KOLMARMI-499553 format. One line per field, with one value per residue (C-alpha): x, y, z; chain. Coordinates in nm, 3 decimals. Each point is the difference from the previous one (the first is absolute). Last residue first. Layout:
! KOLMARMI-499553
east	(X  ...)
north	(Y  ...)
up	(Z  ...)
mol	(A  ...)
//
This chain:
! KOLMARMI-499553
east	(3.242  -0.129  -0.326  -0.156  -0.371  -0.100  -0.320  0.116  -0.072  0.283  -0.005  0.224  0.155  0.293  0.097  0.175  0.239  -0.057  -0.174  -0.254  -0.037  -0.233  0.042  -0.303  0.008  -0.335  -0.148  0.050  0.359  0.071  0.207  0.308  0.018  0.390  0.146  0.207  0.275  0.217  -0.191  0.119  -0.101  0.204  0.053  0.262  -0.141  -0.361  -0.121  -0.201  -0.100  -0.182  -0.249  -0.044  -0.304  -0.206  0.126  0.071  0.214  -0.185  0.113  0.185  0.165  0.312  0.032  0.372  0.157  0.193  -0.320  -0.063  -0.327  -0.009  -0.354  -0.210  -0.327  -0.147  -0.296  -0.256  -0.235  -0.222  -0.360  0.138  -0.098  0.316  0.274  0.185  0.371  0.147  0.416  0.250  0.125  0.280  -0.081  0.209  -0.064  -0.359  -0.048  -0.384  -0.036  -0.162  0.317  0.230  -0.162  0.215  -0.080  0.066  -0.148  -0.030  -0.052  -0.269  0.037  -0.399  -0.228  0.220  -0.013  0.160  0.096  0.003  0.278  0.010  0.325  0.131  0.354  0.186  0.330  -0.044  -0.347  -0.245  -0.117  -0.376  -0.319  -0.164  -0.211  -0.155  -0.081  0.010  -0.293  0.061  -0.370  0.092  0.307  0.286  0.098  -0.096  0.297  -0.004  -0.166  0.015  -0.183  -0.394  -0.236  -0.187  0.029  0.237  0.209  -0.053  0.274  -0.047  0.125  -0.093  -0.184  -0.099  0.089  -0.358  -0.238  0.034  0.199  0.100  0.186  -0.011  0.210  -0.158  0.257  0.064  0.080  0.394  0.109  0.282  -0.106  -0.171  -0.167  -0.224  -0.383  -0.076  -0.278  -0.223  -0.226  0.171  -0.039  -0.096  -0.132  0.054  -0.286  -0.168  0.217  -0.158  0.192  -0.079  0.084  -0.106  -0.300  -0.155  0.012  0.110  0.286  0.035  0.066  -0.115  0.226  -0.217  0.137  -0.162  -0.060  0.034  -0.001  -0.229  0.100  0.046  0.277  0.294  0.066  -0.294  0.151  -0.385  0.074  -0.325  -0.123  -0.081  -0.017  -0.007  0.211  0.345  0.038  0.280  -0.050  0.189  0.100  0.307  0.217  -0.215  -0.239  -0.069  -0.350  -0.019  -0.210  -0.192  -0.324  0.138  -0.142  -0.297  0.002  -0.240  0.200  -0.212  0.031  -0.016  0.005  0.181  0.195  0.173  -0.169  0.121  -0.202  0.135  -0.334  0.048  -0.310  0.193  0.123  0.374  0.171  0.131  0.000  0.017  0.236  0.286  0.210  -0.260  -0.025  -0.069  -0.260  0.123  -0.189  -0.155  -0.244  -0.165  -0.131  -0.370  -0.138  0.343  0.191  0.334  0.267  0.188  0.246  0.084  0.367  0.074  0.000  0.105  -0.012  -0.286  0.025  -0.131  -0.170  -0.006  -0.351  0.023  -0.213  -0.236  0.193  0.043  0.101  0.003  0.111  0.315  0.179  0.355  0.170  0.421  0.313  0.330  0.366  -0.040  -0.403  -0.258  -0.367  -0.214  -0.394  -0.212  -0.289  -0.256  -0.085  -0.024  0.341  0.146  0.076  0.311  0.047  0.349  0.107  0.343  0.215  0.207  -0.326  -0.284  0.119  -0.224  -0.059  -0.256  0.019  -0.299  -0.051  0.144  -0.144  -0.186  0.141  0.335  0.358  0.277  0.324  0.284  0.279  0.380  0.090  0.011  0.131  -0.174  0.132  -0.277  0.003  -0.236  -0.239  -0.278  -0.109  -0.309  -0.114  -0.402  0.008  -0.180  0.310  0.019  -0.158  -0.166  -0.113  0.161  -0.114  0.123  -0.194  -0.018  -0.389  -0.205  -0.194  -0.373  -0.127  -0.253  -0.336  -0.073  -0.017  -0.261  -0.091  0.340  0.001  0.188  0.330  0.093  0.282  0.161  0.334  -0.025  -0.374  0.137  0.267  -0.303  -0.203  -0.374  -0.009  -0.023  0.096  -0.140)
north	(0.036  -0.400  -0.065  -0.324  -0.015  -0.242  -0.174  -0.405  -0.016  0.285  0.289  0.188  0.311  0.157  0.421  0.120  0.339  0.285  0.209  -0.232  -0.317  -0.249  -0.384  -0.207  -0.429  -0.121  -0.206  -0.334  -0.054  -0.270  0.016  0.129  0.204  -0.091  0.277  -0.177  0.170  0.024  -0.333  0.003  -0.020  -0.110  0.100  0.306  0.084  0.080  0.024  -0.140  0.073  -0.284  0.062  -0.244  -0.242  -0.014  -0.380  -0.001  0.311  0.370  0.212  0.336  0.062  0.226  0.300  0.143  0.322  -0.113  0.133  -0.336  -0.092  0.200  -0.084  -0.304  -0.118  -0.369  -0.130  0.220  -0.249  -0.054  -0.159  -0.305  -0.342  -0.139  0.228  0.256  0.088  -0.302  -0.094  -0.279  0.028  0.239  0.133  0.202  0.166  -0.141  0.165  0.179  -0.055  0.274  0.203  -0.050  0.053  -0.088  -0.294  -0.101  -0.274  -0.077  -0.367  -0.165  -0.356  -0.055  0.285  0.299  -0.215  0.267  0.310  0.282  0.310  0.245  0.138  0.324  -0.007  0.194  -0.117  -0.351  0.013  0.068  0.347  -0.074  -0.205  -0.144  -0.289  -0.241  -0.363  -0.271  -0.301  -0.339  -0.223  -0.065  -0.084  0.168  0.268  0.212  0.172  0.358  0.268  0.349  0.242  -0.119  0.249  0.171  0.307  0.148  -0.286  -0.310  -0.242  -0.325  -0.249  -0.370  -0.248  -0.325  -0.201  -0.236  0.143  0.369  0.335  0.336  0.200  0.351  0.343  0.296  0.210  0.385  0.235  0.167  -0.199  -0.163  -0.369  -0.110  0.311  -0.137  -0.023  -0.324  -0.212  -0.111  -0.263  -0.289  -0.296  0.232  -0.321  -0.222  -0.150  0.319  0.298  0.332  0.297  0.380  0.347  0.374  -0.085  0.381  0.158  0.249  0.160  -0.301  -0.219  -0.359  -0.309  -0.313  -0.311  -0.364  -0.355  0.083  -0.258  -0.195  -0.297  0.199  0.184  -0.040  -0.394  -0.072  -0.224  -0.031  0.119  0.036  0.181  0.351  0.363  0.272  0.194  0.171  0.381  0.192  0.386  0.216  0.316  0.041  -0.140  -0.302  -0.065  -0.327  -0.119  -0.309  -0.293  -0.146  0.075  -0.071  0.245  -0.026  0.316  0.293  0.335  0.168  0.381  0.147  0.365  0.269  0.056  -0.321  -0.338  -0.306  -0.334  -0.316  -0.184  -0.404  -0.027  0.050  0.281  0.090  0.327  0.295  0.296  0.386  0.264  0.058  -0.225  -0.260  -0.200  -0.394  -0.176  -0.371  -0.322  -0.295  0.211  0.103  0.369  0.090  0.010  0.009  0.223  -0.134  0.082  0.318  0.056  0.378  0.121  0.352  0.340  -0.186  -0.370  -0.279  -0.318  -0.358  -0.281  -0.367  -0.135  -0.366  0.061  0.287  0.315  0.149  0.289  0.291  0.354  -0.128  0.039  -0.058  -0.206  0.011  -0.142  0.172  0.061  0.235  -0.018  -0.242  0.085  -0.281  -0.049  -0.342  -0.027  -0.355  -0.195  -0.315  -0.166  0.327  0.321  0.181  0.357  0.160  0.363  0.056  0.323  0.285  0.180  -0.275  -0.315  -0.238  -0.368  -0.292  -0.309  -0.257  -0.349  0.053  -0.226  0.182  0.217  0.122  0.004  0.174  -0.093  0.236  -0.089  -0.039  -0.328  -0.063  0.323  0.244  0.299  0.049  0.197  0.183  -0.072  -0.301  -0.287  -0.195  0.126  0.000  0.276  0.225  -0.014  -0.249  -0.312  0.048  0.329  0.346  0.340  0.313  0.300  0.231  0.014  0.022  -0.310  0.017  -0.289  -0.206  0.008  -0.363  0.065  0.254  0.153  0.093  0.374  0.076  0.224  0.195  -0.061  -0.243  -0.027  0.251  -0.125  -0.348  0.084  0.189  -0.281  0.046  -0.336  -0.378  -0.218  -0.353)
up	(0.252  0.073  0.113  0.156  0.066  0.252  0.084  -0.024  -0.379  -0.066  -0.160  -0.238  -0.011  -0.222  -0.007  -0.256  -0.025  -0.245  0.232  0.052  -0.211  0.099  -0.042  0.159  -0.019  -0.028  0.325  0.182  0.032  0.212  0.315  0.153  -0.313  -0.098  -0.299  -0.228  -0.209  -0.293  -0.175  -0.359  -0.337  -0.285  -0.352  0.145  0.332  0.081  0.353  0.200  0.353  0.184  0.265  0.296  0.102  -0.319  -0.002  -0.360  0.046  -0.029  -0.258  0.017  -0.350  -0.041  -0.194  -0.016  0.122  0.300  0.188  0.218  -0.098  -0.338  -0.074  -0.129  0.177  0.093  0.217  -0.232  -0.114  0.302  -0.154  0.197  -0.177  0.036  0.146  -0.197  -0.081  0.092  -0.036  -0.027  -0.365  -0.220  -0.347  -0.218  -0.369  -0.157  -0.296  -0.001  -0.386  -0.248  -0.103  0.353  0.315  0.312  0.223  0.379  0.150  0.340  0.065  0.243  0.125  0.014  0.070  -0.151  -0.363  -0.162  0.138  -0.184  -0.109  -0.276  -0.102  -0.094  -0.045  0.320  -0.136  0.233  -0.095  0.257  -0.169  0.088  -0.093  0.328  0.133  -0.311  0.181  -0.236  0.076  -0.066  -0.012  -0.417  -0.148  -0.181  0.222  -0.330  -0.182  0.083  -0.207  -0.208  -0.153  -0.005  -0.062  0.271  -0.248  0.313  -0.080  0.193  0.128  0.138  0.260  -0.041  0.180  -0.050  -0.344  -0.030  0.270  -0.087  0.133  -0.062  0.256  -0.003  -0.137  -0.169  -0.186  0.124  -0.269  0.019  -0.267  0.194  -0.074  0.345  0.116  0.273  0.090  0.196  -0.013  0.271  0.159  -0.136  -0.266  -0.341  -0.136  -0.330  -0.226  -0.256  0.215  -0.048  -0.066  0.064  -0.115  0.078  0.177  0.096  0.310  -0.177  0.192  0.215  -0.311  0.022  -0.090  -0.003  0.090  -0.086  0.158  0.340  0.268  0.223  0.188  0.330  0.192  -0.167  -0.043  -0.195  -0.251  -0.213  -0.304  -0.160  0.288  -0.146  0.110  -0.311  0.079  0.133  -0.010  -0.055  0.015  -0.266  0.139  -0.193  0.288  0.015  0.275  0.175  0.138  0.214  -0.131  0.297  -0.158  -0.344  -0.244  -0.224  -0.105  0.007  0.063  0.246  0.092  0.328  0.032  -0.189  0.311  0.022  -0.025  -0.253  0.037  -0.170  -0.068  0.148  0.225  0.297  -0.145  -0.082  0.106  -0.129  0.241  -0.009  -0.091  -0.326  0.201  -0.021  0.353  -0.102  0.243  0.045  -0.047  0.179  0.154  -0.339  0.048  -0.028  0.372  0.193  -0.243  -0.072  0.261  0.059  0.312  0.017  0.097  0.097  -0.229  -0.319  0.050  -0.132  0.123  -0.124  0.184  -0.106  0.057  0.138  0.311  -0.096  0.121  0.363  0.215  -0.262  0.016  0.168  0.334  0.028  0.232  0.056  -0.135  0.048  -0.115  -0.354  0.042  -0.108  0.121  0.022  -0.085  0.059  -0.185  0.112  -0.321  0.193  -0.175  0.123  -0.188  0.075  -0.059  -0.049  0.008  -0.080  0.158  -0.211  -0.101  0.005  -0.287  -0.037  0.095  -0.025  0.159  0.003  0.200  0.322  0.244  0.317  0.221  -0.058  0.152  -0.159  -0.093  -0.123  -0.215  -0.016  0.001  -0.407  -0.052  -0.257  -0.134  -0.248  -0.355  -0.186  -0.245  0.050  -0.219  0.047  -0.324  0.079  -0.229  0.302  0.202  0.269  -0.006  0.318  -0.129  0.014  -0.124  0.010  -0.030  -0.336  -0.039  0.315  0.117  -0.026  0.235  -0.099  0.121  0.130  0.371  -0.060  0.337  0.096  -0.179  -0.285  0.021  -0.340  -0.171  0.243  0.109  0.313  0.089  0.050  0.236  0.243  -0.014  -0.152  -0.171  0.047  -0.361  0.088)
mol	(A  A  A  A  A  A  A  A  A  A  A  A  A  A  A  A  A  A  A  A  A  A  A  A  A  A  A  A  A  A  A  A  A  A  A  A  A  A  A  A  A  A  A  A  A  A  A  A  A  A  A  A  A  A  A  A  A  A  A  A  A  A  A  A  A  A  A  A  A  A  A  A  A  A  A  A  A  A  A  A  A  A  A  A  A  A  A  A  A  A  A  A  A  A  A  A  A  A  A  A  A  A  A  A  A  A  A  A  A  A  A  A  A  A  A  A  A  A  A  A  A  A  A  A  A  A  A  A  A  A  A  A  A  A  A  A  A  A  A  A  A  A  A  A  A  A  A  A  A  A  A  A  A  A  A  A  A  A  A  A  A  A  A  A  A  A  A  A  A  A  A  A  A  A  A  A  A  A  A  A  A  A  A  A  A  A  A  A  A  A  A  A  A  A  A  A  A  A  A  A  A  A  A  A  A  A  A  A  A  A  A  A  A  A  A  A  A  A  A  A  A  A  A  A  A  A  A  A  A  A  A  A  A  A  A  A  A  A  A  A  A  A  A  A  A  A  A  A  A  A  A  A  A  A  A  A  A  A  A  A  A  A  A  A  A  A  A  A  A  A  A  A  A  A  A  A  A  A  A  A  A  A  A  A  A  A  A  A  A  A  A  A  A  A  A  A  A  A  A  A  A  A  A  A  A  A  A  A  A  A  A  A  A  A  A  A  A  A  A  A  A  A  A  A  A  A  A  A  A  A  A  A  A  A  A  A  A  A  A  A  A  A  A  A  A  A  A  A  A  A  A  A  A  A  A  A  A  A  A  A  A  A  A  A  A  A  A  A  A  A  A  A  A  A  A  A  A  A  A  A  A  A  A  A  A  A  A  A  A  A  A  A  A  A  A  A  A  A  A  A  A  A  A  A  A  A  A  A  A  A  A  A  A  A  A  A  A  A)
//
């Protein structure tokens, strides 16, 4: 439920509205910063900036409930971290240079399973899909031009701003996450189907199509419908893989015969490149991030192949119409079977050496590994023991050029490396 009338909310909305209508969407000011459980709105789990993380140097915070989701955003020189537990209760924390303190939030509870998001400018505000019309399994996306976009419980995409509420009639995946390109294209997974009954990412329904919607016109600008394959996952990633200053859309496509492959679509929703398939059905690829992972700063795409059974971190480069595998390392997991949490890995320069690393759990999920590309191989350069089992997504937040990392464990703790 979106609660109204708090002073903090009044600072961040165009007009404060009474608390009598829980479904009336917040009118977010233009130009505010925004964060989701997967970081920025593009779905690319890559954070610029550098950390100075050491394995034994972290802050541990006991929390009530079992952590399920984390989302963080910079607030001056601090980081605001919001946790949703498995019952939907929300808790806020301010992470300072040498302390962690409780922080009052504008919301106290979300529907269990709903991933919260944050906007920041003059304060920090938690946002959720409106209770009566939004899908509780999806996220609200704050728009830099002002307002919100979200998936409705009926599959429509709703954009609300100072003009009003506008419905884009799509049969969207109701647990799909909206992502946004740098040229203001919404990526929407549409047309749920159960024709590929793998069911490892939340339920047995996957999208059979993707639609790109212009936020400037609220019109569909391109779309792709799959005849027999499915888009296996809940969000695609926008990233510029080929250096042409236009974001491609990266997603996992699967079928029962050859299994999962990575697919890159251009802005016309046409195939630009793809990887080889795994070779059999019932095997998933989890796309994570595109970043300058390469030994010389080359942009590479990272996934985790079969994260539930001996997961392999794979690095790809895009050459012509092919995603070519350039390095891999076995023994990591970025997902739990049946979970809608696809954000258990993140990329940034962990130790401040100038090279981007990948942070990903080991198979038991009781420690985080920091992986670096070296030559034609991948090396573990650091491990971060958790002292318990990871139960949340990973959050990395850049504040004044410095990156803070946070994770939650099933025994009710937050671990914060700053």
